[in-house]
CHARMM internal coordinates of N, CA and C (Angstrom, degrees):
IC EDIT
DIST 1 N 1 CA 1.4263
DIST 1 CA 1 C 1.5151
ANGL 1 N 1 CA 1 C 107.79
DIST 1 C 2 N 1.3031
ANGL 1 CA 1 C 2 N 114.56
DIHE 1 N 1 CA 1 C 2 N 141.98
DIST 2 N 2 CA 1.4793
ANGL 1 C 2 N 2 CA 123.67
DIHE 1 CA 1 C 2 N 2 CA 176.98
DIST 2 CA 2 C 1.4993
ANGL 2 N 2 CA 2 C 106.15
DIHE 1 C 2 N 2 CA 2 C -121.85
DIST 2 C 3 N 1.3457
ANGL 2 CA 2 C 3 N 114.00
DIHE 2 N 2 CA 2 C 3 N 164.99
DIST 3 N 3 CA 1.4798
ANGL 2 C 3 N 3 CA 118.24
DIHE 2 CA 2 C 3 N 3 CA -179.50
DIST 3 CA 3 C 1.5076
ANGL 3 N 3 CA 3 C 112.23
DIHE 2 C 3 N 3 CA 3 C -96.41
DIST 3 C 4 N 1.3180
ANGL 3 CA 3 C 4 N 116.43
DIHE 3 N 3 CA 3 C 4 N 139.42
DIST 4 N 4 CA 1.4534
ANGL 3 C 4 N 4 CA 121.86
DIHE 3 CA 3 C 4 N 4 CA 177.83
DIST 4 CA 4 C 1.5337
ANGL 4 N 4 CA 4 C 107.20
DIHE 3 C 4 N 4 CA 4 C -129.58
DIST 4 C 5 N 1.3032
ANGL 4 CA 4 C 5 N 114.18
DIHE 4 N 4 CA 4 C 5 N 166.36
DIST 5 N 5 CA 1.4507
ANGL 4 C 5 N 5 CA 118.72
DIHE 4 CA 4 C 5 N 5 CA 178.09
DIST 5 CA 5 C 1.5272
ANGL 5 N 5 CA 5 C 112.77
DIHE 4 C 5 N 5 CA 5 C 80.48
DIST 5 C 6 N 1.3097
ANGL 5 CA 5 C 6 N 117.60
DIHE 5 N 5 CA 5 C 6 N -175.20
DIST 6 N 6 CA 1.5152
ANGL 5 C 6 N 6 CA 120.17
DIHE 5 CA 5 C 6 N 6 CA -178.97
DIST 6 CA 6 C 1.5116
ANGL 6 N 6 CA 6 C 110.24
DIHE 5 C 6 N 6 CA 6 C -60.60
DIST 6 C 7 N 1.3203
ANGL 6 CA 6 C 7 N 116.72
DIHE 6 N 6 CA 6 C 7 N 129.37
DIST 7 N 7 CA 1.4319
ANGL 6 C 7 N 7 CA 126.57
DIHE 6 CA 6 C 7 N 7 CA 179.17
DIST 7 CA 7 C 1.5425
ANGL 7 N 7 CA 7 C 113.45
DIHE 6 C 7 N 7 CA 7 C 61.73
DIST 7 C 8 N 1.3460
ANGL 7 CA 7 C 8 N 117.92
DIHE 7 N 7 CA 7 C 8 N 11.45
DIST 8 N 8 CA 1.4641
ANGL 7 C 8 N 8 CA 120.06
DIHE 7 CA 7 C 8 N 8 CA 176.93
DIST 8 CA 8 C 1.5270
ANGL 8 N 8 CA 8 C 114.04
DIHE 7 C 8 N 8 CA 8 C 66.22
DIST 8 C 9 N 1.2835
ANGL 8 CA 8 C 9 N 117.19
DIHE 8 N 8 CA 8 C 9 N 25.38
DIST 9 N 9 CA 1.4832
ANGL 8 C 9 N 9 CA 119.50
DIHE 8 CA 8 C 9 N 9 CA -176.57
DIST 9 CA 9 C 1.5200
ANGL 9 N 9 CA 9 C 113.97
DIHE 8 C 9 N 9 CA 9 C -74.56
DIST 9 C 10 N 1.3264
ANGL 9 CA 9 C 10 N 116.12
DIHE 9 N 9 CA 9 C 10 N -36.66
DIST 10 N 10 CA 1.4553
ANGL 9 C 10 N 10 CA 119.33
DIHE 9 CA 9 C 10 N 10 CA -179.97
DIST 10 CA 10 C 1.5310
ANGL 10 N 10 CA 10 C 108.48
DIHE 9 C 10 N 10 CA 10 C -77.10
DIST 10 C 11 N 1.3468
ANGL 10 CA 10 C 11 N 117.72
DIHE 10 N 10 CA 10 C 11 N 149.50
DIST 11 N 11 CA 1.4406
ANGL 10 C 11 N 11 CA 122.02
DIHE 10 CA 10 C 11 N 11 CA -177.36
DIST 11 CA 11 C 1.5654
ANGL 11 N 11 CA 11 C 110.14
DIHE 10 C 11 N 11 CA 11 C -104.76
DIST 11 C 12 N 1.3102
ANGL 11 CA 11 C 12 N 116.36
DIHE 11 N 11 CA 11 C 12 N 145.75
DIST 12 N 12 CA 1.4191
ANGL 11 C 12 N 12 CA 123.60
DIHE 11 CA 11 C 12 N 12 CA 173.77
DIST 12 CA 12 C 1.5084
ANGL 12 N 12 CA 12 C 112.01
DIHE 11 C 12 N 12 CA 12 C -138.87
DIST 12 C 13 N 1.2830
ANGL 12 CA 12 C 13 N 112.35
DIHE 12 N 12 CA 12 C 13 N 144.80
DIST 13 N 13 CA 1.4981
ANGL 12 C 13 N 13 CA 119.82
DIHE 12 CA 12 C 13 N 13 CA -179.90
DIST 13 CA 13 C 1.5350
ANGL 13 N 13 CA 13 C 109.11
DIHE 12 C 13 N 13 CA 13 C -60.76
DIST 13 C 14 N 1.3860
ANGL 13 CA 13 C 14 N 117.98
DIHE 13 N 13 CA 13 C 14 N 132.91
DIST 14 N 14 CA 1.4180
ANGL 13 C 14 N 14 CA 120.50
DIHE 13 CA 13 C 14 N 14 CA 178.17
DIST 14 CA 14 C 1.4960
ANGL 14 N 14 CA 14 C 113.08
DIHE 13 C 14 N 14 CA 14 C -131.73
DIST 14 C 15 N 1.3701
ANGL 14 CA 14 C 15 N 116.95
DIHE 14 N 14 CA 14 C 15 N -10.35
DIST 15 N 15 CA 1.4342
ANGL 14 C 15 N 15 CA 117.88
DIHE 14 CA 14 C 15 N 15 CA 178.04
DIST 15 CA 15 C 1.5400
ANGL 15 N 15 CA 15 C 108.37
DIHE 14 C 15 N 15 CA 15 C -157.13
DIST 15 C 16 N 1.2719
ANGL 15 CA 15 C 16 N 116.56
DIHE 15 N 15 CA 15 C 16 N 139.77
DIST 16 N 16 CA 1.4864
ANGL 15 C 16 N 16 CA 122.99
DIHE 15 CA 15 C 16 N 16 CA 176.33
DIST 16 CA 16 C 1.5454
ANGL 16 N 16 CA 16 C 108.34
DIHE 15 C 16 N 16 CA 16 C -125.72
DIST 16 C 17 N 1.3202
ANGL 16 CA 16 C 17 N 112.58
DIHE 16 N 16 CA 16 C 17 N 129.68
DIST 17 N 17 CA 1.4649
ANGL 16 C 17 N 17 CA 120.05
DIHE 16 CA 16 C 17 N 17 CA -175.74
DIST 17 CA 17 C 1.5797
ANGL 17 N 17 CA 17 C 107.42
DIHE 16 C 17 N 17 CA 17 C -135.50
DIST 17 C 18 N 1.2938
ANGL 17 CA 17 C 18 N 113.05
DIHE 17 N 17 CA 17 C 18 N 136.72
DIST 18 N 18 CA 1.4525
ANGL 17 C 18 N 18 CA 119.06
DIHE 17 CA 17 C 18 N 18 CA 179.53
DIST 18 CA 18 C 1.5451
ANGL 18 N 18 CA 18 C 106.50
DIHE 17 C 18 N 18 CA 18 C -134.42
DIST 18 C 19 N 1.3325
ANGL 18 CA 18 C 19 N 115.79
DIHE 18 N 18 CA 18 C 19 N 130.79
DIST 19 N 19 CA 1.4295
ANGL 18 C 19 N 19 CA 121.97
DIHE 18 CA 18 C 19 N 19 CA 175.49
DIST 19 CA 19 C 1.4674
ANGL 19 N 19 CA 19 C 111.00
DIHE 18 C 19 N 19 CA 19 C -119.24
DIST 19 C 20 N 1.3392
ANGL 19 CA 19 C 20 N 119.80
DIHE 19 N 19 CA 19 C 20 N 148.24
DIST 20 N 20 CA 1.4657
ANGL 19 C 20 N 20 CA 121.63
DIHE 19 CA 19 C 20 N 20 CA 178.46
DIST 20 CA 20 C 1.4842
ANGL 20 N 20 CA 20 C 109.78
DIHE 19 C 20 N 20 CA 20 C -83.70
DIST 20 C 21 N 1.2914
ANGL 20 CA 20 C 21 N 118.18
DIHE 20 N 20 CA 20 C 21 N -179.84
DIST 21 N 21 CA 1.4565
ANGL 20 C 21 N 21 CA 124.33
DIHE 20 CA 20 C 21 N 21 CA -177.35
DIST 21 CA 21 C 1.5215
ANGL 21 N 21 CA 21 C 113.01
DIHE 20 C 21 N 21 CA 21 C -58.79
DIST 21 C 22 N 1.3264
ANGL 21 CA 21 C 22 N 116.16
DIHE 21 N 21 CA 21 C 22 N -31.00
DIST 22 N 22 CA 1.4753
ANGL 21 C 22 N 22 CA 119.80
DIHE 21 CA 21 C 22 N 22 CA -179.90
DIST 22 CA 22 C 1.5295
ANGL 22 N 22 CA 22 C 113.18
DIHE 21 C 22 N 22 CA 22 C -86.11
DIST 22 C 23 N 1.3328
ANGL 22 CA 22 C 23 N 118.12
DIHE 22 N 22 CA 22 C 23 N -0.53
DIST 23 N 23 CA 1.4209
ANGL 22 C 23 N 23 CA 121.77
DIHE 22 CA 22 C 23 N 23 CA -177.61
DIST 23 CA 23 C 1.5533
ANGL 23 N 23 CA 23 C 116.50
DIHE 22 C 23 N 23 CA 23 C 90.70
DIST 23 C 24 N 1.2966
ANGL 23 CA 23 C 24 N 113.01
DIHE 23 N 23 CA 23 C 24 N 2.06
DIST 24 N 24 CA 1.5119
ANGL 23 C 24 N 24 CA 119.20
DIHE 23 CA 23 C 24 N 24 CA 175.71
DIST 24 CA 24 C 1.5239
ANGL 24 N 24 CA 24 C 110.41
DIHE 23 C 24 N 24 CA 24 C -70.29
DIST 24 C 25 N 1.3183
ANGL 24 CA 24 C 25 N 113.69
DIHE 24 N 24 CA 24 C 25 N 142.65
DIST 25 N 25 CA 1.4738
ANGL 24 C 25 N 25 CA 120.49
DIHE 24 CA 24 C 25 N 25 CA 177.06
DIST 25 CA 25 C 1.4733
ANGL 25 N 25 CA 25 C 109.64
DIHE 24 C 25 N 25 CA 25 C -76.24
DIST 25 C 26 N 1.3839
ANGL 25 CA 25 C 26 N 114.94
DIHE 25 N 25 CA 25 C 26 N 120.93
DIST 26 N 26 CA 1.4671
ANGL 25 C 26 N 26 CA 122.76
DIHE 25 CA 25 C 26 N 26 CA 175.47
DIST 26 CA 26 C 1.5085
ANGL 26 N 26 CA 26 C 109.57
DIHE 25 C 26 N 26 CA 26 C -94.91
DIST 26 C 27 N 1.3176
ANGL 26 CA 26 C 27 N 116.38
DIHE 26 N 26 CA 26 C 27 N -42.86
DIST 27 N 27 CA 1.4354
ANGL 26 C 27 N 27 CA 120.55
DIHE 26 CA 26 C 27 N 27 CA -179.35
DIST 27 CA 27 C 1.5249
ANGL 27 N 27 CA 27 C 108.96
DIHE 26 C 27 N 27 CA 27 C -150.17
DIST 27 C 28 N 1.3426
ANGL 27 CA 27 C 28 N 116.23
DIHE 27 N 27 CA 27 C 28 N 137.64
DIST 28 N 28 CA 1.4561
ANGL 27 C 28 N 28 CA 119.76
DIHE 27 CA 27 C 28 N 28 CA 179.43
DIST 28 CA 28 C 1.5114
ANGL 28 N 28 CA 28 C 105.03
DIHE 27 C 28 N 28 CA 28 C -151.99
DIST 28 C 29 N 1.3091
ANGL 28 CA 28 C 29 N 118.33
DIHE 28 N 28 CA 28 C 29 N 99.18
DIST 29 N 29 CA 1.4895
ANGL 28 C 29 N 29 CA 121.74
DIHE 28 CA 28 C 29 N 29 CA -174.90
DIST 29 CA 29 C 1.5122
ANGL 29 N 29 CA 29 C 110.67
DIHE 28 C 29 N 29 CA 29 C -134.58
DIST 29 C 30 N 1.2939
ANGL 29 CA 29 C 30 N 118.06
DIHE 29 N 29 CA 29 C 30 N 145.01
DIST 30 N 30 CA 1.4536
ANGL 29 C 30 N 30 CA 124.54
DIHE 29 CA 29 C 30 N 30 CA 169.79
DIST 30 CA 30 C 1.5293
ANGL 30 N 30 CA 30 C 107.52
DIHE 29 C 30 N 30 CA 30 C -82.41
DIST 30 C 31 N 1.3160
ANGL 30 CA 30 C 31 N 119.18
DIHE 30 N 30 CA 30 C 31 N 140.85
DIST 31 N 31 CA 1.4009
ANGL 30 C 31 N 31 CA 124.46
DIHE 30 CA 30 C 31 N 31 CA -177.14
DIST 31 CA 31 C 1.5073
ANGL 31 N 31 CA 31 C 110.58
DIHE 30 C 31 N 31 CA 31 C -118.89
DIST 31 C 32 N 1.3079
ANGL 31 CA 31 C 32 N 119.88
DIHE 31 N 31 CA 31 C 32 N 122.02
DIST 32 N 32 CA 1.4978
ANGL 31 C 32 N 32 CA 123.83
DIHE 31 CA 31 C 32 N 32 CA -178.98
DIST 32 CA 32 C 1.5126
ANGL 32 N 32 CA 32 C 107.63
DIHE 31 C 32 N 32 CA 32 C -66.16
DIST 32 C 33 N 1.2941
ANGL 32 CA 32 C 33 N 117.87
DIHE 32 N 32 CA 32 C 33 N 130.34
DIST 33 N 33 CA 1.4616
ANGL 32 C 33 N 33 CA 123.07
DIHE 32 CA 32 C 33 N 33 CA 174.25
DIST 33 CA 33 C 1.5380
ANGL 33 N 33 CA 33 C 107.37
DIHE 32 C 33 N 33 CA 33 C -71.93
DIST 33 C 34 N 1.3426
ANGL 33 CA 33 C 34 N 114.16
DIHE 33 N 33 CA 33 C 34 N 149.53
DIST 34 N 34 CA 1.4541
ANGL 33 C 34 N 34 CA 121.00
DIHE 33 CA 33 C 34 N 34 CA 179.48
DIST 34 CA 34 C 1.5190
ANGL 34 N 34 CA 34 C 110.93
DIHE 33 C 34 N 34 CA 34 C -78.49
DIST 34 C 35 N 1.2902
ANGL 34 CA 34 C 35 N 119.09
DIHE 34 N 34 CA 34 C 35 N -18.34
DIST 35 N 35 CA 1.4191
ANGL 34 C 35 N 35 CA 124.17
DIHE 34 CA 34 C 35 N 35 CA 178.68
DIST 35 CA 35 C 1.5082
ANGL 35 N 35 CA 35 C 109.18
DIHE 34 C 35 N 35 CA 35 C -114.54
DIST 35 C 36 N 1.3406
ANGL 35 CA 35 C 36 N 120.34
DIHE 35 N 35 CA 35 C 36 N 161.05
DIST 36 N 36 CA 1.4587
ANGL 35 C 36 N 36 CA 122.27
DIHE 35 CA 35 C 36 N 36 CA 175.96
DIST 36 CA 36 C 1.5284
ANGL 36 N 36 CA 36 C 111.14
DIHE 35 C 36 N 36 CA 36 C -60.47
DIST 36 C 37 N 1.3021
ANGL 36 CA 36 C 37 N 118.12
DIHE 36 N 36 CA 36 C 37 N 131.50
DIST 37 N 37 CA 1.4682
ANGL 36 C 37 N 37 CA 120.98
DIHE 36 CA 36 C 37 N 37 CA 177.56
DIST 37 CA 37 C 1.5086
ANGL 37 N 37 CA 37 C 110.22
DIHE 36 C 37 N 37 CA 37 C -78.08
DIST 37 C 38 N 1.3112
ANGL 37 CA 37 C 38 N 115.81
DIHE 37 N 37 CA 37 C 38 N 126.41
DIST 38 N 38 CA 1.4807
ANGL 37 C 38 N 38 CA 120.69
DIHE 37 CA 37 C 38 N 38 CA -178.80
DIST 38 CA 38 C 1.5104
ANGL 38 N 38 CA 38 C 110.56
DIHE 37 C 38 N 38 CA 38 C -110.20
DIST 38 C 39 N 1.3367
ANGL 38 CA 38 C 39 N 119.79
DIHE 38 N 38 CA 38 C 39 N -10.15
DIST 39 N 39 CA 1.4520
ANGL 38 C 39 N 39 CA 121.15
DIHE 38 CA 38 C 39 N 39 CA 177.73
DIST 39 CA 39 C 1.5408
ANGL 39 N 39 CA 39 C 107.63
DIHE 38 C 39 N 39 CA 39 C -152.06
DIST 39 C 40 N 1.3317
ANGL 39 CA 39 C 40 N 117.01
DIHE 39 N 39 CA 39 C 40 N 112.36
DIST 40 N 40 CA 1.4603
ANGL 39 C 40 N 40 CA 119.23
DIHE 39 CA 39 C 40 N 40 CA -176.51
DIST 40 CA 40 C 1.5524
ANGL 40 N 40 CA 40 C 112.50
DIHE 39 C 40 N 40 CA 40 C -77.90
DIST 40 C 41 N 1.2947
ANGL 40 CA 40 C 41 N 116.18
DIHE 40 N 40 CA 40 C 41 N -14.65
DIST 41 N 41 CA 1.4595
ANGL 40 C 41 N 41 CA 122.62
DIHE 40 CA 40 C 41 N 41 CA -179.44
DIST 41 CA 41 C 1.5610
ANGL 41 N 41 CA 41 C 109.10
DIHE 40 C 41 N 41 CA 41 C 50.41
DIST 41 C 42 N 1.2618
ANGL 41 CA 41 C 42 N 115.14
DIHE 41 N 41 CA 41 C 42 N 42.03
DIST 42 N 42 CA 1.4766
ANGL 41 C 42 N 42 CA 120.14
DIHE 41 CA 41 C 42 N 42 CA -174.99
DIST 42 CA 42 C 1.4981
ANGL 42 N 42 CA 42 C 111.08
DIHE 41 C 42 N 42 CA 42 C -58.10
DIST 42 C 43 N 1.3049
ANGL 42 CA 42 C 43 N 120.57
DIHE 42 N 42 CA 42 C 43 N -34.28
DIST 43 N 43 CA 1.4855
ANGL 42 C 43 N 43 CA 121.59
DIHE 42 CA 42 C 43 N 43 CA -176.94
DIST 43 CA 43 C 1.5487
ANGL 43 N 43 CA 43 C 109.85
DIHE 42 C 43 N 43 CA 43 C -64.36
DIST 43 C 44 N 1.3099
ANGL 43 CA 43 C 44 N 117.99
DIHE 43 N 43 CA 43 C 44 N -21.79
DIST 44 N 44 CA 1.4785
ANGL 43 C 44 N 44 CA 122.79
DIHE 43 CA 43 C 44 N 44 CA 177.42
DIST 44 CA 44 C 1.5112
ANGL 44 N 44 CA 44 C 112.08
DIHE 43 C 44 N 44 CA 44 C -104.29
DIST 44 C 45 N 1.3464
ANGL 44 CA 44 C 45 N 114.60
DIHE 44 N 44 CA 44 C 45 N -51.27
DIST 45 N 45 CA 1.4813
ANGL 44 C 45 N 45 CA 120.14
DIHE 44 CA 44 C 45 N 45 CA -173.48
DIST 45 CA 45 C 1.5244
ANGL 45 N 45 CA 45 C 113.65
DIHE 44 C 45 N 45 CA 45 C -82.92
DIST 45 C 46 N 1.2640
ANGL 45 CA 45 C 46 N 117.76
DIHE 45 N 45 CA 45 C 46 N -22.24
DIST 46 N 46 CA 1.4832
ANGL 45 C 46 N 46 CA 120.28
DIHE 45 CA 45 C 46 N 46 CA -172.57
DIST 46 CA 46 C 1.5506
ANGL 46 N 46 CA 46 C 114.66
DIHE 45 C 46 N 46 CA 46 C 73.00
DIST 46 C 47 N 1.3514
ANGL 46 CA 46 C 47 N 116.58
DIHE 46 N 46 CA 46 C 47 N -0.18
DIST 47 N 47 CA 1.4111
ANGL 46 C 47 N 47 CA 121.37
DIHE 46 CA 46 C 47 N 47 CA -176.67
DIST 47 CA 47 C 1.5261
ANGL 47 N 47 CA 47 C 113.43
DIHE 46 C 47 N 47 CA 47 C -84.27
DIST 47 C 48 N 1.3066
ANGL 47 CA 47 C 48 N 118.24
DIHE 47 N 47 CA 47 C 48 N 130.70
DIST 48 N 48 CA 1.4538
ANGL 47 C 48 N 48 CA 123.40
DIHE 47 CA 47 C 48 N 48 CA 178.88
DIST 48 CA 48 C 1.5289
ANGL 48 N 48 CA 48 C 110.62
DIHE 47 C 48 N 48 CA 48 C -116.67
DIST 48 C 49 N 1.2466
ANGL 48 CA 48 C 49 N 116.76
DIHE 48 N 48 CA 48 C 49 N 159.82
DIST 49 N 49 CA 1.4577
ANGL 48 C 49 N 49 CA 121.63
DIHE 48 CA 48 C 49 N 49 CA -178.63
DIST 49 CA 49 C 1.5477
ANGL 49 N 49 CA 49 C 114.02
DIHE 48 C 49 N 49 CA 49 C -49.88
DIST 49 C 50 N 1.3168
ANGL 49 CA 49 C 50 N 117.38
DIHE 49 N 49 CA 49 C 50 N -42.15
DIST 50 N 50 CA 1.4836
ANGL 49 C 50 N 50 CA 123.30
DIHE 49 CA 49 C 50 N 50 CA -178.38
DIST 50 CA 50 C 1.5824
ANGL 50 N 50 CA 50 C 110.38
DIHE 49 C 50 N 50 CA 50 C -66.83
DIST 50 C 51 N 1.3636
ANGL 50 CA 50 C 51 N 117.68
DIHE 50 N 50 CA 50 C 51 N -23.26
DIST 51 N 51 CA 1.4477
ANGL 50 C 51 N 51 CA 119.34
DIHE 50 CA 50 C 51 N 51 CA 177.54
DIST 51 CA 51 C 1.5517
ANGL 51 N 51 CA 51 C 111.68
DIHE 50 C 51 N 51 CA 51 C -67.38
DIST 51 C 52 N 1.3118
ANGL 51 CA 51 C 52 N 115.67
DIHE 51 N 51 CA 51 C 52 N -29.44
DIST 52 N 52 CA 1.4754
ANGL 51 C 52 N 52 CA 119.82
DIHE 51 CA 51 C 52 N 52 CA -174.89
DIST 52 CA 52 C 1.4978
ANGL 52 N 52 CA 52 C 113.81
DIHE 51 C 52 N 52 CA 52 C -82.17
DIST 52 C 53 N 1.3220
ANGL 52 CA 52 C 53 N 120.30
DIHE 52 N 52 CA 52 C 53 N -7.50
DIST 53 N 53 CA 1.4817
ANGL 52 C 53 N 53 CA 122.45
DIHE 52 CA 52 C 53 N 53 CA -175.53
DIST 53 CA 53 C 1.5140
ANGL 53 N 53 CA 53 C 109.91
DIHE 52 C 53 N 53 CA 53 C -62.76
DIST 53 C 54 N 1.3084
ANGL 53 CA 53 C 54 N 117.34
DIHE 53 N 53 CA 53 C 54 N -39.49
DIST 54 N 54 CA 1.4894
ANGL 53 C 54 N 54 CA 120.39
DIHE 53 CA 53 C 54 N 54 CA -179.31
DIST 54 CA 54 C 1.5129
ANGL 54 N 54 CA 54 C 111.85
DIHE 53 C 54 N 54 CA 54 C -106.47
DIST 54 C 55 N 1.3085
ANGL 54 CA 54 C 55 N 118.98
DIHE 54 N 54 CA 54 C 55 N 21.44
DIST 55 N 55 CA 1.4257
ANGL 54 C 55 N 55 CA 122.04
DIHE 54 CA 54 C 55 N 55 CA 179.61
DIST 55 CA 55 C 1.5483
ANGL 55 N 55 CA 55 C 110.68
DIHE 54 C 55 N 55 CA 55 C -65.61
DIST 55 C 56 N 1.3238
ANGL 55 CA 55 C 56 N 114.73
DIHE 55 N 55 CA 55 C 56 N 153.98
DIST 56 N 56 CA 1.4660
ANGL 55 C 56 N 56 CA 120.27
DIHE 55 CA 55 C 56 N 56 CA 178.12
DIST 56 CA 56 C 1.5911
ANGL 56 N 56 CA 56 C 105.58
DIHE 55 C 56 N 56 CA 56 C -89.96
DIST 56 C 57 N 1.3075
ANGL 56 CA 56 C 57 N 112.69
DIHE 56 N 56 CA 56 C 57 N 161.60
DIST 57 N 57 CA 1.4547
ANGL 56 C 57 N 57 CA 118.22
DIHE 56 CA 56 C 57 N 57 CA 175.92
DIST 57 CA 57 C 1.4800
ANGL 57 N 57 CA 57 C 113.26
DIHE 56 C 57 N 57 CA 57 C -76.91
DIST 57 C 58 N 1.3444
ANGL 57 CA 57 C 58 N 120.97
DIHE 57 N 57 CA 57 C 58 N 159.66
DIST 58 N 58 CA 1.4380
ANGL 57 C 58 N 58 CA 124.41
DIHE 57 CA 57 C 58 N 58 CA -177.23
DIST 58 CA 58 C 1.4808
ANGL 58 N 58 CA 58 C 110.77
DIHE 57 C 58 N 58 CA 58 C -60.68
DIST 58 C 59 N 1.3055
ANGL 58 CA 58 C 59 N 120.31
DIHE 58 N 58 CA 58 C 59 N -34.88
DIST 59 N 59 CA 1.4741
ANGL 58 C 59 N 59 CA 123.65
DIHE 58 CA 58 C 59 N 59 CA -175.69
DIST 59 CA 59 C 1.5608
ANGL 59 N 59 CA 59 C 106.65
DIHE 58 C 59 N 59 CA 59 C -68.62
DIST 59 C 60 N 1.3034
ANGL 59 CA 59 C 60 N 118.30
DIHE 59 N 59 CA 59 C 60 N -37.76
DIST 60 N 60 CA 1.4549
ANGL 59 C 60 N 60 CA 124.04
DIHE 59 CA 59 C 60 N 60 CA 177.02
DIST 60 CA 60 C 1.5131
ANGL 60 N 60 CA 60 C 110.70
DIHE 59 C 60 N 60 CA 60 C -65.34
DIST 60 C 61 N 1.3273
ANGL 60 CA 60 C 61 N 115.56
DIHE 60 N 60 CA 60 C 61 N -39.11
DIST 61 N 61 CA 1.4917
ANGL 60 C 61 N 61 CA 119.83
DIHE 60 CA 60 C 61 N 61 CA -177.99
DIST 61 CA 61 C 1.5076
ANGL 61 N 61 CA 61 C 108.72
DIHE 60 C 61 N 61 CA 61 C -68.20
DIST 61 C 62 N 1.2642
ANGL 61 CA 61 C 62 N 118.65
DIHE 61 N 61 CA 61 C 62 N -30.23
DIST 62 N 62 CA 1.4892
ANGL 61 C 62 N 62 CA 122.83
DIHE 61 CA 61 C 62 N 62 CA -179.63
DIST 62 CA 62 C 1.4953
ANGL 62 N 62 CA 62 C 111.98
DIHE 61 C 62 N 62 CA 62 C -74.40
DIST 62 C 63 N 1.3505
ANGL 62 CA 62 C 63 N 115.94
DIHE 62 N 62 CA 62 C 63 N -28.64
DIST 63 N 63 CA 1.4679
ANGL 62 C 63 N 63 CA 120.03
DIHE 62 CA 62 C 63 N 63 CA -172.87
DIST 63 CA 63 C 1.5388
ANGL 63 N 63 CA 63 C 114.54
DIHE 62 C 63 N 63 CA 63 C -117.22
DIST 63 C 64 N 1.2855
ANGL 63 CA 63 C 64 N 118.82
DIHE 63 N 63 CA 63 C 64 N 24.47
DIST 64 N 64 CA 1.4416
ANGL 63 C 64 N 64 CA 121.08
DIHE 63 CA 63 C 64 N 64 CA -177.27
DIST 64 CA 64 C 1.5685
ANGL 64 N 64 CA 64 C 108.91
DIHE 63 C 64 N 64 CA 64 C -69.95
DIST 64 C 65 N 1.2776
ANGL 64 CA 64 C 65 N 114.82
DIHE 64 N 64 CA 64 C 65 N 130.13
DIST 65 N 65 CA 1.4884
ANGL 64 C 65 N 65 CA 119.02
DIHE 64 CA 64 C 65 N 65 CA -179.76
DIST 65 CA 65 C 1.5117
ANGL 65 N 65 CA 65 C 106.65
DIHE 64 C 65 N 65 CA 65 C -96.17
DIST 65 C 66 N 1.3086
ANGL 65 CA 65 C 66 N 115.92
DIHE 65 N 65 CA 65 C 66 N 127.02
DIST 66 N 66 CA 1.5057
ANGL 65 C 66 N 66 CA 121.37
DIHE 65 CA 65 C 66 N 66 CA -176.99
DIST 66 CA 66 C 1.4917
ANGL 66 N 66 CA 66 C 109.62
DIHE 65 C 66 N 66 CA 66 C -89.66
END
COOR INIT
IC SEED 1 N 1 CA 1 C
IC BUILD
């Protein structure tokens, strides 16, 4: 989650990750926020501005076929 809105108080999805039972990565994608990001919360999320450049849209994140 990253912060959006004034002071970055509101949260927005920024990454979706799915692992299978064995711990294998099934899906790991950055998701572009629909609002401007005002706080990346990098110290918690690990997300940096450059990570979002190739992020997928929220609609794509909802309908990813595995």
